[in-house]
C-alpha positions as CSV (number, residue, x, y, z in Angstrom):
1,M,0.0,-0.1,0.0
2,P,1.2,3.5,-0.8
3,T,2.5,5.4,2.0
4,Q,0.1,8.2,3.1
5,Q,1.8,11.6,3.7
6,T,1.0,13.3,7.0
7,P,0.2,17.0,7.2
8,T,3.5,17.5,8.8
9,D,5.2,16.0,5.6
10,L,3.1,18.3,3.2
11,N,4.2,21.2,5.3
12,R,7.7,20.4,5.0
13,L,7.5,19.8,1.3
14,Q,5.8,23.2,0.9
15,V,8.7,24.9,2.9
16,Q,11.2,23.3,0.7
17,L,9.3,24.4,-2.5
18,Q,9.2,27.8,-1.2
19,Q,13.0,27.8,-0.4
20,T,13.6,26.5,-3.8
21,Q,11.5,29.2,-5.5
22,A,13.4,32.0,-3.4
23,E,16.8,30.5,-4.3
24,L,15.7,30.7,-8.1
25,E,14.5,34.2,-7.6
26,L,17.8,35.1,-6.0
27,T,19.7,33.6,-8.9
28,K,17.6,35.2,-11.5
29,S,18.3,38.5,-9.7
30,Q,22.0,37.7,-9.6
31,L,22.0,37.0,-13.4
32,Q,20.1,40.1,-14.2
33,Q,22.8,42.2,-12.1
34,T,25.6,40.3,-13.7
35,Q,24.0,41.2,-17.2
36,A,23.8,44.9,-16.2
37,D,27.4,44.9,-14.8
38,L,28.5,43.4,-18.3
39,I,26.6,46.2,-20.2
40,Q,28.0,49.0,-18.0
41,A,31.6,47.4,-18.2
42,K,31.2,47.4,-22.1
43,A,29.9,51.1,-22.1
44,T,32.8,52.1,-19.9
45,I,35.4,50.4,-22.0
46,I,34.0,52.1,-25.1
47,A,34.0,55.4,-23.4
48,M,37.5,55.0,-22.2
49,E,38.7,54.0,-25.7
50,S,36.8,57.0,-27.4
51,S,38.1,59.3,-24.7
52,K,41.5,58.0,-25.3
53,F,41.1,58.5,-29.1
54,W,40.1,62.1,-28.6
55,K,42.9,62.9,-26.0
56,L,45.6,61.3,-28.2
57,R,44.2,63.4,-31.1
58,K,44.7,66.5,-29.1
59,V,48.1,65.4,-27.9
60,W,49.5,64.6,-31.2
61,F,48.1,67.8,-32.8
62,S,49.8,69.9,-29.8
63,L,53.0,67.8,-30.3
64,K,53.1,68.6,-34.0
65,Q,52.7,72.3,-33.1
66,T,55.4,72.1,-30.6
67,L,58.0,70.3,-32.8
68,G,57.0,72.7,-35.6
69,L,56.1,69.9,-37.9
70,T,53.7,72.2,-39.8
71,N,56.4,74.7,-40.3
72,P,58.3,74.4,-43.7
73,A,61.5,75.3,-41.9
74,T,61.4,72.4,-39.6
75,A,59.7,69.7,-41.7
76,T,62.2,66.8,-41.7
77,A,64.4,65.9,-44.8
78,L,62.8,62.4,-44.9
79,E,59.3,63.8,-45.2
80,R,60.5,66.2,-48.0
81,L,62.2,63.4,-49.7
82,K,59.1,61.2,-49.6
83,F,57.1,64.1,-51.0
84,W,59.3,64.6,-54.0
85,Q,59.6,60.9,-54.6
86,Q,56.0,60.8,-54.9
87,T,55.7,63.8,-57.4
88,A,59.0,63.9,-59.4
89,W,57.8,61.2,-61.7
90,R,54.8,63.1,-62.7
91,S,56.8,65.6,-64.9
92,P,60.4,66.6,-65.8
93,Q,59.9,69.6,-63.5
94,G,58.8,67.6,-60.5
95,G,56.0,68.5,-58.2
96,Q,53.7,69.7,-61.2
97,L,51.8,67.7,-63.7
98,A,52.4,68.9,-67.2
99,G,49.7,71.4,-68.2
100,E,48.2,71.3,-64.7
101,P,48.5,73.5,-61.6
102,P,51.5,73.4,-59.4
103,I,51.4,70.9,-56.5
104,P,51.7,72.6,-53.1
105,P,54.8,72.0,-50.9
106,P,54.7,69.2,-48.5
107,H,54.1,71.2,-45.1
108,L,50.9,72.8,-46.8
109,I,49.6,69.4,-47.9
110,H,50.2,68.1,-44.6
111,F,48.3,70.9,-42.9
112,V,45.1,70.2,-44.9
113,T,45.3,66.5,-45.1
114,G,47.4,65.5,-42.2
115,S,49.6,63.5,-44.5
116,Y,52.5,64.3,-46.7
117,D,51.4,62.1,-49.2
118,A,51.2,64.2,-52.5
119,S,49.4,61.3,-54.4
120,W,46.5,61.3,-52.0
121,F,46.2,65.0,-52.0
122,L,45.8,64.9,-55.8
123,K,43.6,61.8,-55.7
124,S,41.2,63.1,-52.9
125,G,40.9,66.5,-54.6
126,A,40.1,64.8,-57.9
127,L,37.5,62.6,-56.0
128,A,36.0,65.7,-54.3
129,A,35.6,67.4,-57.5
130,Q,34.0,64.5,-59.2
131,S,31.7,64.0,-56.2
132,I,30.5,67.5,-56.7
133,R,30.1,67.0,-60.4
134,D,28.3,63.7,-59.8
135,T,25.8,65.3,-57.2
136,L,24.9,68.1,-59.3
137,E,24.5,66.0,-62.4
138,K,22.3,63.7,-60.5
139,N,20.0,66.6,-60.0
140,G,20.0,68.1,-63.4
141,L,22.8,70.5,-62.8
142,Q,26.1,71.2,-64.6
143,I,28.9,73.0,-62.8
144,E,29.8,74.8,-66.1
145,N,26.4,76.5,-66.2
146,F,27.0,78.4,-62.9
147,S,28.2,81.9,-63.4
148,S,30.1,82.3,-60.1
149,I,31.2,79.5,-57.7
150,L,32.8,79.9,-54.1
151,D,34.9,77.1,-52.4
152,F,34.4,78.0,-48.8
153,G,37.3,76.6,-46.9
154,C,39.4,76.0,-50.0
155,G,42.5,75.1,-48.0
156,V,45.4,75.0,-50.4
157,G,43.3,74.4,-53.5
158,R,42.8,70.6,-53.2
159,A,39.5,70.6,-55.0
160,I,39.3,74.0,-56.7
161,R,42.4,73.1,-58.9
162,Y,40.1,70.9,-60.9
163,W,38.1,73.8,-62.0
164,N,40.9,75.5,-63.9
165,R,39.1,74.8,-67.2
166,L,36.0,76.3,-66.4
167,E,35.8,79.0,-69.3
168,K,32.5,80.9,-68.4
169,T,32.5,80.6,-64.7
170,A,34.1,83.0,-62.3
171,V,35.8,80.7,-59.6
172,Y,36.4,81.9,-56.0
173,G,38.0,80.5,-52.9
174,T,38.4,81.7,-49.2
175,D,39.9,80.1,-46.3
176,Y,40.9,81.5,-42.7
177,N,44.5,80.4,-43.2
178,P,46.6,83.2,-44.6
179,D,49.5,80.8,-45.8
180,L,47.2,78.6,-47.7
181,I,45.7,81.6,-49.5
182,E,49.0,83.2,-50.3
183,W,50.0,79.9,-52.1
184,C,46.8,79.7,-54.0
185,K,46.9,83.3,-55.2
186,K,50.5,82.8,-56.6
187,N,49.8,79.3,-58.1
188,L,46.1,79.0,-59.0
189,T,45.7,82.2,-61.0
190,F,42.6,81.3,-62.7
191,A,40.6,81.7,-59.4
192,H,40.1,84.7,-57.0
193,F,41.2,84.2,-53.5
194,Q,40.8,85.8,-50.2
195,T,41.2,85.2,-46.4
196,N,38.3,85.2,-43.9
197,N,38.0,85.1,-40.3
198,L,36.9,82.1,-38.2
199,V,33.8,84.1,-37.5
200,G,32.9,87.4,-39.5
201,K,31.2,88.6,-42.6
202,L,32.6,87.6,-45.8
203,E,33.8,90.4,-48.4
204,Y,31.4,89.4,-51.0
205,E,28.2,90.9,-52.2
206,N,24.7,89.8,-51.3
207,E,23.5,87.1,-53.6
208,Q,26.9,87.0,-55.5
209,F,27.1,83.2,-56.2
210,D,24.9,80.6,-57.6
211,F,26.9,77.7,-56.4
212,I,28.9,77.4,-53.1
213,Y,30.4,74.3,-51.6
214,A,32.1,73.7,-48.2
215,L,34.0,70.4,-47.9
216,S,34.6,69.3,-44.4
217,V,34.1,72.7,-43.0
218,F,31.1,72.3,-40.8
219,T,32.7,69.2,-39.5
220,H,35.1,71.4,-37.5
221,L,32.9,74.0,-36.1
222,T,30.9,74.5,-32.9
223,E,27.2,74.7,-33.1
224,A,27.1,78.5,-32.8
225,N,29.4,79.1,-35.6
226,Q,27.8,76.6,-37.8
227,F,24.6,78.6,-37.5
228,F,26.6,81.9,-38.4
229,W,28.2,80.4,-41.4
230,I,25.0,78.8,-42.7
231,E,23.3,82.2,-42.5
232,E,26.3,84.0,-44.0
233,L,26.6,81.7,-46.9
234,T,22.9,81.9,-47.6
235,R,23.5,85.8,-47.6
236,I,25.9,85.7,-50.6
237,L,24.0,82.8,-52.4
238,Q,21.5,83.9,-55.0
239,P,17.9,82.8,-54.6
240,G,17.6,79.6,-56.3
241,G,21.2,79.0,-55.8
242,Y,22.8,75.9,-54.5
243,L,25.0,75.1,-51.4
244,L,26.7,71.8,-51.2
245,I,28.1,70.7,-47.6
246,T,29.7,67.5,-46.2
247,T,29.3,66.2,-42.6
248,H,30.2,63.5,-40.3
249,G,27.1,61.3,-40.2
250,E,26.1,57.9,-39.5
251,Q,29.2,56.2,-40.9
252,C,31.4,58.2,-38.6
253,T,29.8,57.4,-35.3
254,S,32.3,54.7,-34.4
255,H,34.2,57.7,-33.1
256,L,31.5,58.6,-30.4
257,F,31.5,57.3,-26.9
258,P,28.2,56.1,-25.5
259,E,26.8,59.4,-24.4
260,G,27.6,60.9,-27.7
261,R,26.2,58.1,-29.6
262,E,23.0,58.5,-27.5
263,L,22.6,62.3,-28.3
264,F,23.3,61.5,-32.1
265,N,20.5,58.9,-32.1
266,Q,18.3,61.5,-30.6
267,G,18.9,63.8,-33.3
268,Q,21.2,66.0,-31.7
269,L,24.7,67.5,-32.8
270,V,27.7,66.2,-31.2
271,V,30.9,68.3,-31.0
272,Y,34.3,67.4,-29.6
273,G,37.3,69.6,-29.3
274,G,35.1,72.7,-29.7
275,E,37.9,74.8,-27.8
276,Q,40.1,74.3,-31.1
277,E,37.4,74.6,-33.6
278,G,38.7,75.3,-37.1
279,T,41.3,72.6,-36.8
280,N,41.2,68.9,-37.2
281,V,40.9,68.5,-33.2
282,C,37.4,69.8,-33.3
283,A,35.1,67.2,-34.8
284,A,31.3,67.8,-35.2
285,F,28.8,64.8,-36.0
286,H,25.6,65.6,-37.7
287,P,22.4,63.3,-37.5
288,Q,20.4,63.7,-40.6
289,R,17.6,64.9,-38.6
290,Y,19.6,67.7,-37.2
291,V,20.7,69.0,-40.6
292,R,17.1,68.9,-42.0
293,E,15.3,70.4,-38.9
294,K,17.8,72.8,-37.5
295,L,21.0,73.5,-39.5
296,A,19.5,73.9,-42.9
297,K,15.9,74.7,-41.8
298,N,15.7,77.8,-44.0
299,L,16.9,75.9,-47.0
300,I,15.6,73.1,-49.4
301,V,17.2,69.9,-49.0
302,V,17.5,68.9,-52.7
303,D,19.4,65.8,-52.1
304,F,21.2,63.6,-49.4
305,I,23.8,61.2,-50.1
306,P,25.0,59.1,-47.1
307,A,28.9,58.7,-47.2
308,G,28.8,60.3,-50.7
309,A,31.8,62.6,-50.1
310,L,34.3,60.7,-52.2
311,G,37.2,63.1,-51.5
312,N,36.3,63.2,-47.7
313,P,35.2,59.6,-46.9
314,P,33.1,58.7,-45.3
315,Q,31.2,61.9,-45.0
316,D,27.7,62.6,-46.0
317,V,26.7,65.1,-48.7
318,Y,23.9,67.4,-48.6
319,L,22.9,69.6,-51.7
320,L,20.8,72.5,-50.4
321,K,18.9,75.2,-52.2
322,K,18.1,78.7,-51.4
323,P,14.3,79.4,-51.9
324,L,13.3,81.9,-54.5
325,A,12.3,85.3,-53.3
326,D,8.5,85.8,-52.8
């Protein structure tokens, strides 16, 4: 006959069951805490790595200035030799392609690209110019049909050099670095150049240009100055004229630490190194929503090409249009 359990046995089993359930709940709670700790640890590691990236970026930039590596008088012989090895094969003169504009000296190339590689300077400039052409043609436009164009933040002519055969278009370039503009004035004589302040009105007339482009300019400005420059460029742009800009978008977010990524995902602008804006230490990251709703809110977004800036990979391209006057 089966053994009949007494009330005492049932009570004991019930207590054991309750204890087992309590242990399971405790284990579950510990597992959840462990998972939370792992997530926090991962976020901390990412933040530390990102913070280290920006600290090293700033340290390296300061070190180059301290050592004078951006100064032509102190650029090393090895770097200069590398530059001329890369360019000498291009023409008997060395440093200049036959029938093409001269190639800037190594210290100026390094200042705008972070590299002494003349081949990359020429290639990235050609890609930038082609990217501009492709974006315009995609939208039924030809650069040859513009009467007056401006390269805002032209540097040492990396892209503007490829407009030397525009016959009916007045070509202008401006940059806040006087050394770069001095070289451009002497060597890219088909265009008109002038310097500008980091913040301040440009010396151009209202509605002077029907096309303006700014390659990797808004990527190195604080929010306040981005708003200033978008308004100033709109001032000198003709109604119905076009403005092309490039930004750090989704493809560049691997450089963001978790807090920055969260802000980016919320559609907010993220800026690092703002105390050194105008240099490569300062980096701004633009969600598409931010550009459409805030930065370019008074302009028409004609086209958006993710990672479309071939000469400034992997930046995004925006083609904007100034509305016609009422």
